[in-house]
Structure formats: structure tokens, C-alpha cells
N, C-alpha and C positions, 0 to 999 in steps of 0.2 A: 315482646314480641306483640301485645296489642296495635302499636301504635307503630309496626313493622306493616302488620295483618291492615290497618287503617291507608299509611301508604300504598300500598300495591294494590288494595282495592280503590282509589285515585285515582292512578295509570291505567287501570282497568278497563275502568268504567266507560271511558270516554272512547278507546280504542271497542270495544264492543258496540258502542252508540254507533258509532260509525259506520262498524263493516256490517248491522242488523239496518240497519234505513238506507246507508248509503250501495252494499253490494248488489249484484245482480243474482240472480236464481244459481246459479252454476257458479258464481265466485261466493257466497255466503255457505254455499253444497262443502266447494271445496278448505276453505277456509274451517269449516269444521268439524272433517274429516284429518286438516290434522293436527287440531285443537285438541279434539273430543276421540279421535280415532286413535295416528300413529301413537302419540302422546298417553292418552290415558291406556292403549294394547300395552303398547312397551310398561308404566309401572304396574298394571294387572300381571302382567310376566313377570316382573322381578320379585311382586308379592306372594306370588305362585310356586316363587323359587325355579325358573325354568334356564335351562347352561344356556347361556350366554349364544348356541348356535339357536337353542329351539323359542328366544326369544327374540330375533332375527327374525326367523319361520314366524312366529307366531306378527310381528308385525306384517309384515310384509302380505301369511295372505287375508289379516283384517283390511288392511289397504287396497288391499289386487277389489276385495268383494266392495266393499264403498268405491274403488272406480270402475268392476264394474255396471254397478248400478244408475250412476249418472252414466255413464257410455249407453245403456239402453235406456234411458230416461232420454238424452239428446237422440235417441233413435224414432223417440215418440211412439215405442212400441205397449199395447196393453198388459205384456209382464209387470212394463213398470209400476203398474194397479199393484196389480198381484203381485208383487216383490214388499210392497210398501202397507198394503195389510198383513204378508201376518210377518212383516218383522213389527209392526207395533203390534199386532194380536198378540205375537209371543212376548215380546215386551209386559204390554198387560197382565197379559196372564200366570209369569213366573212371580212379576210384584205380589200380585194380588192374592192367588194363590201359592206357590210355593214358596219366596221370600219367609213368610209370615211360618212356614213351619219349620223352614232351614234358623227361621231365630230362635226360636222355642227352642228348639233340639241343639243351638249351637253346633251344630253340624261343622265337622272337619275334614273338608276331602283332601282326599293322600290323592288318588289317581291323577295325571296328570291331563289325559284330554278331559276329565272334567271342569276340570278349573279352567281351561284351556274356554271349554263353551261357555259355563258359565260365566266365564271376561264378554266374553262375545251378547250371551245374554244382557250384560248389566250394558254392555256397553252400546255395540250396535242398534239398538230401538231407543234409545234416548239419542244419538243421533239421527235417523230415520227422523225420532219425531220432530228434532231441532230444524227442518226439513221444511217437514207436514206442518209447521205452527206459523212459519216464519213467509209460507207458500200463502197459507191463507192470509194473513193478515200480524207483521210486523208488531204491530199492538199489542193483537191477545199473546204473544210470543210475551214481550218485552211486561205483559201484567203475572202471566204464570213467574217471569222469571225475579220480580219484584218480591208477589208474593213467598214462593222462598225464602230470597235473604230476608225479608223484614223476617216470618219466624224462625229462619235460622239463629240471627241477629237476636229476637226477644230471648228465643230456649236461651240465647248462651248468658244473656248480662241479666233473666229475672233467675235463670239454675246459679249463675255466682253469685245473686245478695240476698234470696230466698231461700237456695235449694235445699232439703231437708230431708224428702224420701225420694230414694234412688229409681229409677225408671228402669233401671237393664244393668244393675251394679256386672255380673258376668263378663260382661261384654267390653261398656264405656264405666265404669264408674260416673266420669263428671254427668253424667246425664240425670236429672229431676223431673217429677209429676209433676213441681214449682217451675222448671221450666218449658213443660209443656204445654204445661194452663198461660202463662206469658205468653208462648207463642199463641194460642190461640186468641187469644184477645187483641194480642195488636194486631194476628189479619184480619181482627172483626171489624175494628178502627180503620184497615185499609179498605174494609170491605163498604163499609157506614161510607165512607168518601165517594170513592168510586158509582153508589149510589144516588150521592147528593148529587154529584160531578153529574151520572149520567139522569135523575131526574127516570129512577126505577121505579115499579111499583110493589107493591110492597109482598106478592107472591114472587116477583123479578129479585128480589132483593135478600129476601127470603135463600132462597135458591145457591145469589152468588153468595153467603155466607156460613153457608152449609157445603158449596163446592169448597172452597179457603182454610173449612178446620178439614178436609176433606185430606185437601193440598199439604197440609202441615204433617194428619196424621203419615204420608206414603215420603215425606219428605224428612223425617225423623224416620222408619222405618231404614232410606235409601240411608241416611247416614249409621243407622246399627249396623245395615250388615257390613258397611264398607271395614266397618270396625272390628267386628267378631272377624271382618278375612283377613286384617293387621294383624289382631292379636296372631289371629293362628299365622302367617309369617315374623311375627318377632320382632314387627317395628313402626314405629310412632306414623309417621307417615310417608304415604304412598309416595313419593317424592320431593324430591327440594327444589321444585324451577319458579312458586311465586314464594317469596319473603313474608315468613308472618303467615302463609296459609297450609307449605307444602307443600304436595304434587296438585297435579293437575282432578285427579280424579278426587282430592279431597274436598278441592273445591269445589266443583260439582258430585258431589254422590247425593245427594238431596232433590239435586233434579235426574242422575240417572232413574230412580224410582220415580220421580210424579209425569217428567214431561211426557212417558210410554203411555201409561192411561189418560194426560190429557187429553192427546194427538187422538187414541182411541176412542175414548166419547165425543170426539169432534165426528166422525169418523164411523159414530153408528148408523146415521142413515142413509149414505153409502151403502155402507153393509146387510141394511135392508131394503136396500134400496128406493126409498122415502126420498130422495131427488136422483136425477139418472146423470153428472159429473160425479167424478172423484173433487177435490177440493184442490186439486194439484194441477188440472184442467181447466178452471176458471168455472 
């Protein structure tokens, strides 16, 4: 399994890097629309146990919302920024305020409409964040992606080697506090490397390390949330598209929670009019 995970990652990383740095904004948006929204909502609908017709309709509506947003952005209308702001804010609020309570209660949704809305709150803000952060600076987006991947890998190996104390046994028995500690240690080393390379002063370095620790917490929350949904659905993986990883949502679960909050933080000065233009307008 580990060998297959590594081989799949080695195949995906060059493709992602090429798309990240070579694709124009609109093609990046379309690429992510297919990879994250279309495939992600299809997998979510499967876990929600929608009927075949409902699953197709759900994916169609999700793709339509994404395409409508892109069409509006091409027209250059101000409503684009309003939609971006609302989407990112909704995602950030969901992960910071609602998801922790949901996980704490281990709440299981029976209503199909609520499951559909929950899927949109998980997937669409993550897609908007991918567009936002990419438009601001692809290197910024890559830095966040790498932080989440480092945290995920470190938590896996540290938990496997040293794990004794369960983090959330009722949701994901394999996750341990030792894994969390390993993730914090790994992202701290990653942050120190960035600080040395960028010659950051003491307080900026502290802020960066704190942000990376926050990313660890958010990524674990996203991972646990998807685990809860899978447990409710009675499935091991969200899909089978990626050998060794499962589905797209299995691969990006930590990103669905991290990216909207990160993008919202970048947008805070714009919301409070600390500068005049949205990051997407340069």
C-alpha cells in the first residue's frame, strides 16, 4: 500500500506543479473545477448515498455553480468579488465554528438536502481558495500545499512508529496524539527552513511557525471530518481513482479545511478596506 501511495504521488506531483506554474488563471480554474468540484462532489454524493439520478444532478449543479462564477469573472463584474468573499467566508466559518462541534458530537446527517449543503461547504470554498491563492502567488499556494502534505506524512509515520494515545478513536482509530506531535515537529522544521531561506526576523518567524501549527490543526480536522462521513457511509475510501490513496477527497481532505481559512486570512485586509483592491484584481 505504501509503495503504491508513493508511486501515485510521484506521478501526480509533476502534473500538479506543471499546472500550478504554467496554466493561465482560467485554465487553472477549469482544471481544479474538474479535479476538485466535479470528482469531489461525485465522491461526496456516493458517501451520502444519493440515488444515481440525484448523484448526477448534484454534480451537475456543483459544476454549474463553478462555471457560472467563472463566466461572471470573465465579464469582470464586481459580483465576482462578492461571490468569492462569501464563499471563502462561508468555508472559513464552517471549519472554525461548525466542524469542531460536528466532530465533537459525531453528528450523523440523515437528511439528503443537508448532506448536499454540507458537501458544498466542504468542496466549493476549497476550490475558490485554490483560485484565490493561485491568483495571488502560486508559490504561496504551493507553500501551503507542502505544509499540509508534510503534516499528513509526518503524522502518519510518527503515529505508526510511536502512536499510543488515540486522538479520536470513535472517528479514526489510527490517529494518535503522537502523530499530531510529529506533524507539529515536521512543520516547525519546514518553517525554520523558510525563515532561514527568506531571512525573516524573529517575530515573523514566530508568526510563521504559529501559522504552520494552525495548519496542522486544520488539516487534521479536515481529515477527521471526512473520516466521520466515511464511517457514516460505511466505506473505507471516498473513491478508487488514486491507487494507494483512494479517492480525490481522501487525498485533499486536509486541504478542504486548510485552504478556505488560509485564503480568508489573506482576504481580511480587503474586507476591512485596509487596501483598495481584491487580491484577484492585483
